[in-house]
C-alpha positions in Angstrom: 142.4 104.4 68.6 141.1 103.0 72.0 144.0 100.6 72.9 143.7 101.7 76.5 140.0 100.7 76.4 140.8 97.4 75.3 143.4 96.8 77.6 140.9 98.1 80.1 138.4 95.8 79.2 140.8 92.8 79.4 142.2 93.9 83.2 138.1 93.5 84.2 137.7 90.3 82.6 136.0 90.9 79.3 137.4 88.6 76.6 137.8 91.0 73.8 140.1 90.2 70.4 142.0 92.5 68.1 139.1 91.6 65.7 136.5 93.6 67.9 139.0 96.5 68.7 139.5 96.7 64.7 135.6 96.7 64.2 135.1 99.4 66.6 137.9 101.7 64.8 135.9 100.9 62.0 132.6 101.5 63.2 133.9 105.0 65.0 135.7 106.0 61.5 132.5 105.6 59.3 130.7 108.3 61.6 128.3 105.7 63.6 128.6 107.7 67.0 130.2 111.3 67.1 130.9 113.1 70.4 127.9 111.4 72.5 129.5 109.3 75.4 125.8 107.2 75.5 125.9 106.3 72.0 129.3 105.4 71.9 128.6 103.3 74.9 125.9 101.4 73.5 128.1 100.9 70.2 131.2 99.6 72.0 128.8 97.5 74.1 127.5 95.9 70.6 130.9 95.6 69.3 133.2 94.0 72.1 130.6 92.3 74.1 129.7 89.0 73.0 127.7 87.5 75.8 125.3 88.7 78.5 127.3 87.5 81.0 130.0 90.0 81.0 128.0 93.0 81.1 128.8 93.7 84.7 132.7 93.3 84.2 131.9 95.9 81.0 130.1 98.4 83.0 133.0 98.4 85.6 135.6 98.6 82.9 133.9 101.6 81.3 133.5 103.7 84.5 136.9 102.9 84.9 138.0 104.4 81.3 135.5 107.2 81.8 136.6 108.0 85.4 135.9 111.7 85.8 134.0 112.5 83.2 130.7 110.0 83.7 127.4 111.6 83.3 124.4 111.5 85.5 120.9 110.5 85.0 119.3 113.7 86.9 115.7 112.5 85.7 114.9 111.1 88.8 115.7 114.3 91.1 113.9 117.6 91.9 115.9 120.2 90.8 115.4 122.6 93.6 117.2 119.7 95.9 119.9 118.8 93.3 120.7 122.5 93.5 121.8 122.5 97.3 125.2 123.2 97.8 127.3 119.9 99.0 128.8 121.2 101.7 125.7 121.6 103.7 125.7 117.9 104.2 129.5 117.4 104.8 129.9 117.0 108.5 129.6 113.4 109.6 131.4 114.1 113.1 128.2 115.9 114.2 126.2 113.2 113.7 123.2 112.7 116.0 121.7 109.5 117.8 118.5 110.2 120.0 117.1 107.5 122.3 114.1 105.5 121.6 111.9 107.7 123.6 113.0 110.6 121.7 112.7 109.3 118.7 109.0 108.2 119.5 108.3 111.9 120.4 109.4 113.4 117.1 106.7 111.0 115.2 104.0 112.9 113.5 100.8 111.5 112.6 100.7 113.8 109.3 100.7 112.7 106.1 103.6 112.3 103.2 101.9 115.2 101.4 102.0 117.5 104.5 105.8 116.0 104.7 106.4 117.1 100.8 104.8 120.6 101.3 107.3 121.3 104.3 110.3 120.5 102.7 108.9 122.8 100.0 108.6 125.6 102.3 111.9 125.0 103.8 113.6 125.3 100.1 111.8 128.9 100.1 113.1 129.9 103.5 116.8 128.7 103.7 119.5 130.3 102.4 122.4 129.4 104.4 123.9 126.2 106.0 122.5 124.9 109.1 124.0 122.3 111.5 122.4 120.8 114.5 118.8 122.3 114.1 115.2 121.2 114.4 113.6 122.6 111.6 115.6 123.7 108.4 117.6 121.3 106.2 121.1 120.7 107.6 123.2 118.4 109.1 123.3 116.4 112.8 120.0 117.6 114.2 116.5 117.0 114.7 115.1 118.4 111.6 113.2 115.9 109.2 115.3 117.1 106.8 119.1 116.9 105.7 122.0 114.2 106.7 123.4 112.5 109.9 120.7 113.5 112.0 117.7 111.4 113.8 114.5 111.6 112.8 111.9 108.5 112.2 110.2 109.7 109.4 112.6 112.2 107.6 113.7 113.0 104.0 117.7 112.4 103.8 119.1 115.0 101.5 123.1 113.8 100.9 124.8 111.7 102.9 124.6 107.6 103.2 121.6 105.9 104.3 122.3 104.5 108.4 118.7 103.9 109.9 116.8 103.1 107.0 113.7 104.9 108.2 113.9 108.2 105.4 110.9 108.6 103.8 112.5 110.0 100.9 116.3 109.9 99.4 117.1 112.7 97.1 120.6 111.8 96.0 122.3 110.4 92.9 121.7 106.4 93.2 124.5 104.1 91.2 123.7 100.2 91.5 125.9 97.5 90.1 124.2 94.7 88.3 124.2 90.9 89.8 127.1 89.0 88.2 126.0 85.7 87.5 129.6 84.4 87.3 129.8 84.4 91.1 131.3 81.2 92.1 128.7 79.2 94.8 130.2 79.0 97.8 129.3 77.3 101.3 127.1 74.4 101.5 123.7 76.2 102.1 123.7 77.8 98.5 125.2 74.3 96.9 121.9 72.4 98.8 119.9 75.3 97.7 121.0 74.9 94.1 119.8 71.2 94.3 116.5 72.2 94.9 116.4 74.7 92.2 117.4 71.9 89.6 114.6 69.6 91.2 112.3 72.4 90.8 113.2 73.1 87.4 112.8 69.8 86.2 109.4 69.3 87.6 106.2 69.3 84.9 103.1 68.2 83.9 102.4 64.2 84.2 102.9 63.5 80.6 104.9 60.9 80.2 104.2 57.3 80.3 105.8 55.4 83.4 106.1 51.9 81.9 107.6 50.4 85.4 105.2 52.1 87.4 102.0 50.8 85.3 103.2 47.3 85.5 103.4 47.2 89.4 100.3 49.3 90.0 98.3 47.1 87.4 99.8 43.9 89.0 98.8 45.5 92.8 95.2 46.4 91.9 94.5 43.5 89.3 93.1 45.9 86.4 94.8 48.2 84.1 96.4 51.4 86.3 98.2 53.7 83.9 101.1 55.5 85.7 102.3 58.8 84.2 105.4 61.0 85.6 106.3 64.5 84.8 108.5 64.7 81.4 112.3 65.0 81.8 112.5 68.5 80.1 113.3 72.2 81.6 109.6 73.1 81.2 109.2 75.8 83.9 109.4 79.5 83.1 110.6 81.9 86.1 110.6 85.5 86.1 113.0 87.2 88.9 112.6 90.6 90.3 115.7 91.5 92.2 115.6 95.0 95.0 118.9 96.6 94.7 120.7 99.7 96.5 120.4 100.7 99.8 119.5 98.2 102.5 119.9 95.9 99.8 124.0 96.3 99.4 124.9 94.2 102.3 123.1 90.9 100.5 124.7 91.3 97.2 127.1 88.2 98.0 124.4 86.1 98.9 121.7 87.4 96.0 125.0 86.8 93.3 124.7 83.0 94.6 121.1 82.7 94.1 121.3 84.2 90.5 124.1 82.2 89.5 122.4 79.2 90.6 119.0 80.5 88.9 120.7 81.3 85.5 122.6 77.7 85.4 119.4 75.5 86.1 116.2 77.3 84.6 116.3 77.0 80.8 113.5 80.0 80.2 114.6 82.5 83.0 114.0 86.6 82.7 115.2 89.0 85.5 114.7 92.8 86.4 115.8 95.2 88.8 113.7 97.5 91.3 114.6 99.6 94.1 112.6 98.6 97.6 108.9 98.4 96.3 107.7 97.6 93.3 106.4 100.9 90.8 105.4 101.7 87.5 108.5 100.6 85.7 111.4 97.8 86.2 115.0 98.1 84.3 117.3 95.3 83.1 120.5 97.5 83.6 121.6 99.1 86.8 123.9 101.5 85.2 122.1 102.5 82.1 118.8 102.0 84.0 116.5 105.0 82.6 117.2 103.7 79.1 116.8 100.1 79.7 113.3 100.7 81.6 110.3 98.3 80.9 107.0 99.7 81.8 105.4 97.4 84.9 102.2 97.1 82.8 104.2 95.9 79.6 106.0 93.5 81.9 102.6 91.9 82.6 101.6 91.9 78.7 105.2 90.5 77.9 105.1 87.3 80.8 102.3 85.2 80.8 100.3 84.1 83.9 102.3 80.6 83.6 105.7 82.1 84.8 106.6 81.6 88.4 107.6 84.8 89.8 110.2 85.2 92.7 110.5 88.6 94.1 114.4 89.2 96.0 114.3 91.8 98.2 114.5 92.3 102.5 111.3 94.3 102.1 112.8 97.0 104.5 111.4 100.1 103.8 109.5 103.2 105.4 105.6 102.3 105.5 104.9 105.2 102.8 106.8 103.3 100.2 104.1 100.8 100.2 101.2 102.6 101.4 101.1 106.4 99.8 101.2 108.0 96.4 104.4 109.5 95.9 105.6 107.2 98.8 108.8 106.3 96.7 112.2 107.3 97.8 113.4 108.4 94.2 110.3 110.1 92.1 106.9 111.1 92.8 105.3 107.5 91.9 101.2 108.5 91.0 100.2 105.0 92.5 101.0 103.5 96.0 103.5 100.4 95.7 101.1 98.1 97.4 98.6 98.5 94.2 101.8 97.6 92.0 102.4 94.2 94.7 98.7 93.3 94.5 98.5 93.4 90.6 101.6 91.5 90.5 99.8 88.6 92.5 96.8 89.1 90.6 98.3 88.7 87.2 100.9 85.5 88.0 99.5 82.4 89.1 102.4 81.8 91.7 104.5 84.7 93.1 106.9 84.3 96.3 109.1 86.8 98.1 112.5 85.7 98.8 114.2 87.6 101.6 117.5 87.6 102.7 117.0 89.2 106.1 116.8 86.5 108.8 113.2 85.6 109.5 113.8 86.1 113.4 113.8 89.6 112.9 110.7 90.1 110.4 108.5 91.2 112.7 110.5 94.3 113.9 109.9 96.1 110.6 106.5 97.3 109.7 107.3 97.2 105.9 107.8 93.4 105.9 104.4 92.3 107.8 102.7 94.5 105.2 104.5 93.0 102.0 103.8 89.3 103.8 100.1 90.0 104.1 100.0 91.1 100.3 101.8 88.1 99.2 99.4 85.9 101.4 102.3 84.6 103.6 104.3 83.6 100.7 107.3 85.1 102.2 110.2 82.9 102.6 113.6 83.3 103.9 116.8 83.0 101.9 118.0 79.5 103.5 118.5 76.2 102.7 115.0 75.4 103.9 113.0 78.9 103.1 114.4 78.0 99.5 113.3 74.2 99.5 109.5 75.5 101.0 109.4 78.3 98.5 110.2 76.2 95.4 107.7 73.6 97.1 105.0 76.0 97.0 105.9 77.4 93.3 106.0 73.9 92.2 102.6 72.8 93.0 
């Protein structure tokens, strides 16, 4: 049994042997799992994977193995929206593009709550496909609801994200874990690694510097004891990675940073979120519903002395920061900016590392709001940006 699974794991680079294959067969024969894909996934992961660095490769292999029968997490979708026929949103050829002047005319002063009430009304009224309209749920129009259209403050239902202006996105989302084995490439990340190494080895001035004490005593004419930081990696780091959506274009860059951090920090914890921090984070993108951690538990688990690095492009609809229910994935009870402020209040040192070029930051309102919350401690993901960030966190 599971010979195909065994070779699929090997194909994706997971180092499994016949010993693990035998153990898996024995576990299944003993009845540890039966007719449950999620339980089989967890059992296989426990038996076959001996190092967490292979979790991403394992997830990709399992997706390949179960191709066509993968189950979906439906908890984050509204049932009514989920039941809409998919063929209502499949006409990309009708994609609509407005001029800046036309987009400005469509902007409304209404709240997110009003937009959601409008969506409820459309769901009750609509019984067929609509194309190119300005009111109903459809494609290629200027309605606030649908796909392949153009509206500055709409709700995307189906279809890919293009202009990054949708207030909500009702669709099944699958994110990929960052692979910490990604080989560092390019001079810039090599230099960033050196900055991280220097940061990681800084500590409190607790070790006697004999040469420095002799030198300063001779210079001053009286005993002048000099201390230097201990040569131990004492810095504790918590990294929070934004994944999915507009961050997909930054995956390679984030993986290089993640690899550097995993290499340099003895105490490193990491979690994922999407767009903005809300009331939970997760550890595994494929099984994020089962690896969630309440954000309050995050604060209670990790002390104030952890240095926090938030990695994300900070590019989202302003509603996601300022409004209750502003998350693009579910109806959050508290605004995103409330959670970001709590993060800042709990930890002594927090910084935001942004992969977007800083010359474009002023074009995005949400970036300005987050910079303000982080007291301007937002840094570009460049050599100088990483250096400036580590200097700030090390103080």
